C-alpha positions in Angstrom: -41.1 39.8 -56.7 -38.1 40.8 -54.8 -39.8 40.1 -51.8 -39.9 36.5 -52.1 -36.9 35.7 -53.8 -35.8 37.3 -50.0 -38.0 34.8 -48.8 -36.7 32.3 -50.7 -32.8 33.1 -50.0 -33.6 32.8 -46.3 -35.2 30.2 -45.7 -32.6 28.5 -48.1 -30.1 29.4 -45.6 -31.4 28.9 -42.5 -32.0 25.1 -44.2 -28.4 24.6 -45.1 -27.3 26.1 -41.3 -29.6 23.4 -40.0 -27.6 21.3 -41.7 -24.0 22.0 -40.8 -25.3 22.0 -37.0 -26.5 18.6 -37.5 -23.0 17.3 -38.6 -21.4 17.9 -35.3 -19.9 14.6 -34.5 -20.5 13.1 -31.3 -18.1 11.7 -29.0 -18.1 7.9 -29.3 -18.6 6.2 -25.6 -15.9 5.7 -23.3 -15.1 2.1 -22.7 -16.9 0.3 -19.8 -15.7 -0.1 -16.6 -14.0 -3.2 -14.9 -16.8 -5.2 -13.5 -15.4 -7.3 -10.1 -17.5 -10.3 -10.1 -16.7 -13.8 -8.4 -14.4 -16.1 -9.5 -15.8 -19.6 -9.5 -12.8 -22.5 -10.2 -13.6 -26.2 -11.0 -11.5 -27.3 -8.5 -11.7 -28.5 -4.5 -11.7 -25.8 -1.6 -8.9 -27.1 0.1 -7.1 -26.7 -3.0 -7.7 -23.0 -4.5 -7.0 -22.7 -0.5 -3.5 -24.1 -1.5 -3.0 -22.3 -5.0 -4.3 -19.3 -3.3 -1.8 -18.9 -0.7 1.4 -19.8 -3.1 -0.1 -16.8 -5.8 -0.5 -14.3 -3.2 3.6 -14.9 -2.1 4.5 -13.0 -5.2 2.6 -9.6 -4.3 5.1 -8.4 -2.5 2.7 -7.9 0.0 2.2 -8.8 3.5 -1.4 -10.3 5.4 -3.3 -8.7 8.6 -5.4 -12.4 9.3 -5.3 -15.4 7.1 -8.3 -18.2 8.3 -8.4 -21.2 6.5 -11.6 -21.9 8.5 -13.4 -18.8 6.9 -12.0 -18.8 3.9 -10.3 -15.0 4.7 -6.5 -13.7 3.3 -7.0 -9.8 4.1 -3.7 -7.8 3.7 -2.7 -4.9 6.2 -3.5 -1.5 5.4 -0.4 -0.1 2.8 0.9 3.0 1.1 2.5 3.2 -2.7 4.5 6.1 -3.1 7.9 6.6 -5.8 10.7 7.8 -3.6 13.1 7.7 -6.7 13.1 6.7 -10.3 11.4 3.7 -11.3 11.1 2.5 -7.9 8.1 1.9 -5.6 7.8 1.9 -1.9 5.1 -0.4 -0.1 4.5 0.8 3.9 2.3 0.2 6.7 2.5 3.7 8.2 1.3 6.9 6.7 4.0 8.5 4.1 4.8 11.7 5.5 4.9 14.9 3.4 9.1 15.1 3.0 9.0 10.9 2.1 6.7 11.7 -0.7 7.9 15.3 -1.3 8.9 14.2 -5.1 7.0 10.7 -5.8 4.7 10.5 -8.3 2.3 7.8 -8.7 0.5 8.5 -12.0 1.8 5.6 -14.0 0.9 3.3 -11.2 -2.7 4.6 -10.7 -2.8 4.4 -14.6 -1.7 0.8 -14.2 -4.1 -0.6 -12.0 -7.3 1.7 -12.0 -9.9 3.9 -13.9 -8.3 6.7 -12.3 -8.2 9.2 -15.3 -11.6 8.4 -16.3 -12.7 9.0 -12.4 -10.9 11.8 -11.4 -11.8 15.1 -14.1 -10.0 18.5 -13.9 -9.5 20.2 -11.3 -8.4 17.1 -9.9 -4.6 17.7 -9.1 -2.8 15.6 -11.8 0.0 15.0 -9.9 -1.3 12.3 -6.9 1.6 11.6 -4.3 0.9 8.3 -2.6 -2.0 5.6 -2.7 -3.3 3.9 0.1 -4.3 0.6 -0.8 -7.0 -2.3 0.9 -7.0 -5.8 -0.2 -9.3 -8.7 1.4 -10.1 -12.3 -0.7 -12.5 -14.6 0.4 -13.3 -17.9 -0.3 -16.0 -20.3 0.1 -17.1 -23.7 -1.7 -19.4 -23.7 -4.0 -20.1 -27.8 -3.8 -17.6 -30.6 -3.2 -15.8 -29.4 -6.8 -16.0 -26.0 -7.0 -14.7 -23.2 -5.7 -16.1 -19.4 -5.4 -13.4 -16.4 -4.9 -14.2 -13.0 -4.9 -11.4 -10.2 -4.6 -12.4 -6.4 -2.8 -9.6 -4.5 -3.4 -9.9 -0.5 -2.8 -7.5 2.0 -3.6 -7.6 5.2 -2.3 -5.2 8.0 -4.2 -3.8 11.4 -2.5 -2.0 14.2 -3.6 -0.9 15.4 0.0 -0.5 13.7 3.5 -3.9 13.4 5.6 -6.1 16.6 3.9 -5.4 15.9 -0.4 -7.6 12.1 -0.3 -8.8 12.4 -3.6 -12.0 9.8 -3.5 -11.6 6.1 -4.0 -10.9 5.4 -7.8 -12.3 1.5 -9.4 -9.9 -1.3 -10.0 -9.1 -1.8 -13.8 -8.3 -5.2 -12.7 -5.0 -5.6 -12.9 -4.4 -6.8 -9.5 -7.9 -8.7 -9.6 -6.9 -10.8 -13.0 -3.7 -11.0 -11.8 -4.2 -12.9 -8.8 -6.9 -15.2 -11.1 -4.7 -15.9 -13.5 -1.9 -17.1 -11.1 -4.2 -19.3 -9.4 -5.8 -21.1 -12.5 -1.9 -21.7 -13.4 -1.2 -23.3 -10.0 -4.3 -25.7 -10.1 -3.5 -26.2 -13.8 0.1 -27.6 -12.5 -1.4 -30.4 -10.3 1.2 -30.0 -8.3 0.2 -28.9 -4.9 2.0 -31.3 -2.7 4.1 -31.0 -0.8 1.9 -28.4 1.1 3.7 -24.8 0.3 5.6 -23.0 2.6 3.4 -20.4 5.1 1.9 -17.3 4.3 4.1 -14.2 4.1 3.8 -12.3 7.2 5.7 -9.4 8.7 6.3 -12.3 11.0 9.3 -13.5 9.4 11.2 -11.0 9.9 9.7 -8.9 13.0 12.1 -6.8 14.4 11.8 -6.0 18.2 11.8 -2.9 19.6 14.9 -1.8 22.2 14.2 0.5 25.6 16.1 3.2 27.1 16.7 4.8 30.4 15.1 7.9 31.4 16.6 11.0 29.5 18.9 8.7 28.5 20.0 8.1 24.9 22.7 5.6 24.6 22.3 1.7 24.0 21.8 0.1 26.8 24.2 -3.1 27.4 20.3 -5.3 27.3 19.1 -3.5 23.8 23.1 -4.6 22.1 21.5 -8.7 21.2 18.6 -7.3 20.6 20.1 -5.0 17.8 22.2 -7.6 16.7 19.8 -9.9 16.1 17.8 -7.2 14.6 20.9 -6.7 12.3 21.0 -10.7 11.0 17.1 -10.1 10.3 17.9 -7.4 8.2 21.1 -8.9 6.0 19.1 -11.9 5.7 16.3 -10.0 3.9 18.2 -7.4 1.3 14.4 -6.5 -0.2 13.3 -4.9 3.3 14.5 -1.0 4.6 13.2 -0.3 8.2 11.9 2.9 9.6 13.4 3.5 13.2 10.7 5.4 15.0 11.9 6.8 18.9 10.1 7.4 21.6 10.1 9.3 24.8 7.5 9.1 28.1 5.4 11.7 29.3 7.8 13.9 31.8 9.3 16.3 30.4 8.4 19.8 27.4 6.4 18.1 24.2 9.4 19.8 22.4 11.7 18.2 24.4 10.8 15.1 24.2 10.5 14.8 20.2 14.3 16.0 20.1 14.9 12.9 22.8 13.1 10.7 20.5 15.2 11.5 17.5 18.5 10.9 19.2 17.4 7.9 20.1 16.0 6.9 17.3 19.3 8.1 15.6 21.1 6.4 18.1 20.4 3.1 16.9 20.5 3.6 13.2 24.2 4.6 14.3 24.5 1.1 16.0 22.5 -0.7 12.8 25.1 0.7 10.5 28.7 -0.1 12.7 27.0 -3.8 12.1 27.5 -3.4 8.1 23.5 -2.7 7.7 23.7 0.2 5.1 22.1 3.6 5.4 20.1 3.9 3.2 17.9 1.3 3.7 17.8 3.1 7.6 15.4 6.3 8.3 15.1 7.8 11.9 12.3 9.2 12.4 10.5 11.0 16.7 7.1 10.5 17.9 8.0 11.9 21.2 5.5 11.3 23.6 2.6 11.6 20.3 2.2 7.8 20.9 2.2 6.0 24.0 2.7 2.1 24.8 1.4 2.0 28.7 -0.9 4.8 30.2 -0.4 5.6 33.5 2.7 7.4 35.7 4.2 4.1 37.3 7.9 3.7 36.5 6.9 0.8 34.9 4.5 3.0 31.9 7.1 4.8 31.4 10.0 2.2 30.5 7.4 0.9 28.2 7.3 4.3 26.1 11.2 5.0 26.2 11.9 2.7 23.1 12.6 2.6 19.9 10.4 0.7 17.1 11.2 -0.8 14.0 9.1 -0.6 11.0 9.9 -3.0 8.0 9.3 -1.6 4.8 9.5 -4.2 1.7 11.1 -1.8 -1.4 10.8 -3.1 -4.9 12.1 -2.0 -8.6 8.9 -1.8 -10.5 5.6 0.0 -10.1 2.5 -2.9 -9.7 2.4 -5.4 -8.5 
C-alpha cells in the first residue's frame, strides 16, 4: 500500500514539474527588417530626374558621378564621425585615430540602420565612425512611370583601418527620406524653371599650392591662389578643410613628414591671416607617402612638393 502511494506521489510531482517547464514564456519574434524595393513614381523620367536632383541637394553629401542618360547618381564614399557633442562631420578622406578619439556614432547608427539587431556582443559597444556608400538608379517603366532604386551601404568601424564591424542593414530612414522628398516635389508640379546644378565638390574646389625644394615658405605664385581659396571658404561657412602637406622623395622619410607638416602649417597661418577661423582648418603631413607624379625629373619633384586642400562639410545634427 505504501509503495502504491509513493508511486502516485512521484507521478503527481513529475506531472506538475513538466507543467511548469511548459509554461516558460517564449520571447516574441523581433520586428522585420526594412526591405529595400524599387519605388515606381507615376511621372515621366524627366520629371523624376529633375525631382531627384532637387531632393539630393538636401543630403549634405557630395556627388561623385551624375549621368542623366544612364539614370545614375553616385555619391562620394564618405565617413561620418562625431568630433564634438551633437556635431557630426561627413568627410571624404578616412579619419585618423586622432580624429575619432572621442567620437561616438551609436546614436547615428540607431537612426539609419538595424545596427543593434545585427551586431550582438561581444562587438565593441561604441563604434567610432561609419563608412557609407550611396547610389541612386532611375529607369523609365513607360512614358508616364519611372522606377527608382537606392543602394545604400553602411559600414561601422570602432577603430581606424582594423576595426571594421561589417556591413549593417539600413532601416530605411535615408531611402524613405529621399523618396518622400521626391514625391513631395513631384506633387508641387513646379519643375520649371530647372533647378540649380547638382552640388559637387567642384563648387568649392580649392587649388593646390607648390613649394621650392627643402622649403616651406609661401612662394609669390602661391599668394593669389591662397587668397582665392580664402574667398571660397568665406563664401561657404559650412565648409571646413584638411590641409595636407607633401614632399618629394629626396631625403629621409621622417624628415619629409616633418617638412610636409611645416608646409601645411605655413598655409594654415596664411589663411588665418586672411580671416579664416583657425578651428575650420586641420593640418596633416603625408610626406612622401603619396606621390602625384612618378619619376626623378625636376618636373615630377615639383608636382610632389605641394599642399592639398580637402573640403569637409559640417552639420549639426546626426542623420542626413
